[in-house]
N, C-alpha and C positions, 0 to 999 in steps of 0.2 A: 504494500500500500504506500502510495506517495505521500510523504509528509513534508510540508513546506516549513522552512525555518520561521520562528516567531516574527522576526522583522519583516520577512516577506509577507506573512499572513496579515500583519498590520497594514501594510501598503495595499494589499489586495482587498482588504475589507473597507477601504476608503469609499464612501458612498459615491456613486456616479449619478449622472442625470437620469431622471425617470424615463422609462421606455415608453414613449408616446407613439413613435412611428419609426420607420427606418429610412428617413430621408437622408440626403447627403449632409454630412457634418465635416467641417474643416475650418480653416481660417476665415473664409468669407461667410460661411454659414453661422459662425460663432461671433459675429461682429457685436451683437447685443451683449453677449457674454463678456467681451472685452470691456464694453461700457460699464457693465455691472462690476467687473473687477476694478476698474478705475475708481468707481465710487467707493468700493470697499477700501481701496488704498487710501483714499482721502479720509475716510473714517479712521483708518488705522493710524494716520499721522495727525489726527486731531488732538487737542489738549486733553489731558487726563480728566479734567472737570467735565468736558463734553462726553467723554466715553463713559463716565460714571452714570449717565442718564440712560444708557442702553442696557437692557437685560442680556446677560450672557446666555448663549444657547445651552439648553439642558444637556447634561451628559447622556451618552447613548447607553441604554440598558444593556447589561452584560448577560449573555446566555449562560445559564448554569451548566456544568459538565453533565453529560449523559452517559450513564453506565448500565442501562437496562438491557433487556432482551425481549424477545417475543414470548408472550404468555397467552393462554387461551382467552383471558379477559381482554388483553390488548387486541388480539385478533378479532374478537367479536366487536369491539369498539370501532376498529378500522372498517370492518365490513358494514356496520350500521351507518357509519359516516359516508361511505361510498354510495350506499343506497339513497341517503338523504341528498347528496350532491346531484345524483342522477335525476331525482325528482325535481330538485330546485332549478336545474338548468333545462329540464325537459329533453334529456339525451336518450336517443333510441337504444344505443348500446355502448358499454364502457368496460374497460379492463384496467386493473391496477395491480402493481406488484411492488413490494418493499422488501429489500434484502438487508439483514442486520449484520453487524460486524462478525458475529460468530457463525455466519452462513445460514442461519434460519431465515425463512422467507414467509411473508404473508402474500397470498394471491387471492384476488376476488374479481368477480365480473357481475354485471347486471344488465338486463335488457336483452335486446335482440340483434343478431347479426343480419337477419332478414325480417324486417318489421311486418311486412304484409303476410308472410308465411308463418310468423310467430316462431321462428327458429331462434333459440336462445344463443347468446354468446357463450363460448367455451374458453377455458384458460389458454388453449393453444390457437385460438382464432386469430388469424393475421388481420391487421388494420393497415391502411396506408399511413406512413409516418411522415410524409412530406419532407421538410427540410432537416429532420433528424437524420436523413440520408447523408447529409454533409459531414456528420461525425465519422461515418464509415469511410467516405472518400478522403477526408482530411487525414485519417489514420493511415490509409493506403499510401497517400503521397508522402507523408512523413517517413513511413517505413521504407519506401523506395529510396528516399534521400539518405536514410541511414545505411542502406545497402550500397550507396555510391552510384546509383543510377543517374543522379543529378544533384545539384546543390539547391537548397531552398532559395538562395539569392541569385541563382542562375536566371538568365532571361528566358522567357517562355519561347520566344521565336527561335532559340537555338535548337529546340526539339520539335516545335510546330512552326516551321518557316512560313507555311501558308496561312497561319492564323491572322485574321484581319483585326489586329489589335495594335496599340502603341508598342513599338519595338522595345521600349524601355521597361516594360512590365516584367516583374519577376514572379517566380512561382510563389514566393512568400506573400506577395501583394495580392495574388488571387486568393490564397487561403484566408487572408485577413480582411478581405473586402476593402482594400486600399488601392486597388488597381485603377479605379476610375472607369472601368468597363461598364457600359450601359446594361441594365437588367432587361432582357428581352420580354419578361412578363410585365414590365411597365409600359410597353407599347400598347396603346389603346386599340390598335388594329388586331391584336392577337386574340382578343376575346371572341370576336365574331368568327374568326377562323377555327378556333378550338371548338366552340359550341356549334358551329355550322355542320360539323361531321364528327359526332362524339365517338363513333366506332373506328375512325381513321387512326392509323399508327403514324406518329410523327417521327421524322429522322432528326438527328442532331443538326444537320445542315438547315433543315426547315426552321427549327427554333432559332438558330443563330442568325437567320435572315431577318429577324425582327430587331436585331441590335442596331441602335442608333449611334450617333457620335459620342465620343467619350465625355464623361461628366467633369473630369478634372485631370490634371497631370498625375501620373502614378506617384503614390506615396504622399500626396499633399492633403488628402482628406479621406473620409470614411463614408462608404455607401454600400449597403447590402445589395448584392447582385447575384442572381441565380446563374448568370452567364459565367461567372468565375468558376463555378463548380462543374458546369458542362465542359468547359475548357480543361479542367483538371482531370476529368474522366477521359477526355481525349488524349491528354498527356500521358496518363498511365498506360493507355493502350499503345501509344506510339513507342514508348521505351521498352515495353515488355512483349509486344506482339500478341497480346491476349486481350480478350474483352474484359472490361472492368468488372462485370458481373462474375466472371470466372475467378478473377483475382480476389474479389471480396469473399466469395464462397471458400476458396482454398485457404485464405489467410485468416479469416475471422469467423464466418458462419459455422464451418465445420469444426475447427479446433475448440470453439467455445460452446459447441452443441446448441446453437441457436436454431432450434428445430422448426420454428415458424417463420423464419426470416428468409426473404428471397427478393430478387430484383424483378419487379413487374415488367411484363413485356419481353423479358429475356429468359425467365425461368418459369417452370410450372409451380403453381401454388401447392405447398405440402398439405394444407388443410383449406377447406372452403373459406374464402376471404369475405369480410363483411360487405354488405351493401352500404353505400354512403348516402346521406340524406341532407337536405337543406330545408329551411322553413321560410315561408312567406309572411309569417307573423311571429311576433315576440311572445305571444301568449303561450303558456305552457300546455294548454289544451289543444294547440294547433297540431294538425296532422303533418307528419314529415313527408316531404316530396322526395321520392327515390331518384337517385342519379345513375342507378345501375343500367348499363347498356347491353348486358348479355354477353360481353366478351370475356368475363372472368377477371377483368382488371378494375380496380376501385381507386378513386371514384368512377372514372370512365377512361377509356383507352386514350383518347386524344389528349386529355389534360395530363395524365400520368406519363405518357411517352414524351410529350413536349417538355416536361420537367427534366427528363433524362437523369444524368448523374446528380442533379441538384435536388431531386425529390422523388425518385421512382421506387424506393425500397418499401416493402411491407413487412410488418413484424408484429409480435405480441408484446404485451406489457412485461411478461416474464422475461422474454429474450432481451428486451431493451434494458431492464434493470440489471441483468447479468452483464450486458455490454457496458453500461455506465460504470459498474463496479470494476470491471476489468480495464476499461480505457482510462478513466480518470484516476483509478487507484494505482496505475503505473505498470500493470503486468503486460499490457499490449505493446507499449512503445518503450518501456524502460524509463529510468529517471530523466535522461537527457531529452528524449523525444516527448515525454509527457510534459516536462518543463517548458519546452518550446511551444507545445500546443496551448498550454494554460497561461502563457505570458500575454497579458492584456495591456501592457504598458503602451504599445503603439497606438491603440484606439483611444486610450486615456489621454495621451499627448495631443491627439487630434480632436479632443473634446467631443468624441462620439457620445450619443445618448446610450450606447450599448458598450459595455466592457467586453470586448471580443478579442479572442486570441487567434488560433489557427483552427477554425472549425469548432470552437468551443466558446461558450459565453459564461461570464462570471455572474453569479447571483448572490444575494443575501436573503436568507430565510430566517426571519426573526433574529437578525444579527449574526447568523451562522453563515460561514463561507460555503458556497456550493458552486459547482460547475455543471453545465449541461447544455441543452439546446431545445428549442421549440420547433414544432412543425405545423404548417398550416396550408391546407389546400381547400378548395371548394368541397364541402362535405367531409372534412377530416381535420382533426386536431391531435397533436401528440406533444408530450413533454417528458424529458428525462432530467434527473438531478442526481448529483453525488455530493454529499456533505463530507468535506475532506477531514475534518476533525473527528466527527462522529463515526465515519466509515459506513454510512447508510446510503444505499442507492434506492431510487424511487422512479417509477415510470407509470405514465397514464396515457391511454389511447382512447379516442372517441370516434364514432362514425357519423359525426355531424360537425358543422363549423360554427355552431352558436354557443357551444360550451367554452368556458375559459379554462384551458388546460393548466395554465400557471396558477390560477386560483385554486384549482382542484388539488394539485400537488402540494401547495402550501397548506391547504386545509387538512390533508391527510398527514402531513408532517407534524402539524400542530397537535394531532391526537397523540403522537408518540413523544415529542420533545417538549419539555417544560418551557413555559414562556420565560422571556428574559426577566431578570430581577430588576425591578424599578430602582433607579438611582436614589440616593438619599436626597431629600428636598433641600434646596439651598435658597436663602432669602433672595427675593427679587426686588431690585431697586425700583423706587417709584419714579416714573418718568417725569421730567420737568415739563413746564409749558412749552419751552423752547423745543424740547425733543419731540413733543406731540405735534407741534407745527411742522417740523421737518418730516415726520412720518406722514402727515396728511399731504404734504407736497410731493 
């Protein structure tokens, strides 16, 4: 299990901007942030008498250490909470798994993999995991770099000379979403093409045809782009001569016994995959609208194949929890590779709203450090987390896009982990009239 030194943990636990969206962030995007920092600098240089009128920010609550394990009572509480969350969000089908440090695991499911036929979800039922796919592709690329196939700071065009990208883009910048490459899913014209023939299989070339001009010069800003990972899948194939689905299976799926995990459109489903659903109303009583197209690919063939290596994997919550434990715990890539993946300093320096490493995102869960990734497609949501200090991994998958996977993993974790200890109260200075006037302005 990878353990970060205390100093590094303190840096990584520094709060980042809230995750509101995935727009481009960089020097230009953060102009207002610079103004705010300038105002803070002015306050910091103000006379002590003026500073005395401002209340200090309250200290952050400290999470107590957790030394428990899975008990029958805890298992029942988790299962009950999962059922409550399914009802609260009106989710057709859901799976969740939590693996504890001693290897014990809680697994539960609720609802239906086929709502119309009332076929229930099973523990091994695969769900589309959307962008959680990127965790597998990132691990593949880092592993190939460790083998000397290329360097992470090598130029992409050295291996894909025909790629229509800025020739200065490095492999690391693709992994970290700092390449500036336009996200083909952001092109408004692609929706009509995907929905116009839902049973059509998309090629990589067709998806890349929707890429527009670069958003910024490589390395100068951060912007989430599915195009980055489509190119990384192509890179893996170019240097190995094998399909990336074959590489993922041989390197990760089979060694870790991920029995429900497969690449849609390239491999056969080991178990019947869920049907995905959307809703035309926010009311919990609304009936789900199926997205199933009869091809055996979920949500449907055109969307999933268009996502390619950026989002075409399907898996179960059990498999994803095993994967998160192995990947972020350090057994897949070793200390050096895992450290590179979890290094979010580049995105923090670019003032990104997301603390993002190489295919990994940093989270805090009630003050506890965690790593993972979210996945989102029409009709699908997924989330994986690994709490580094506690050694707990957690995964949730849904067959609808109206549930909040992040809220669900947080709610399940809260059943297990004690809440942070509130800090001791400190006296709050009474603001002066002058300070109140400044606040109004």
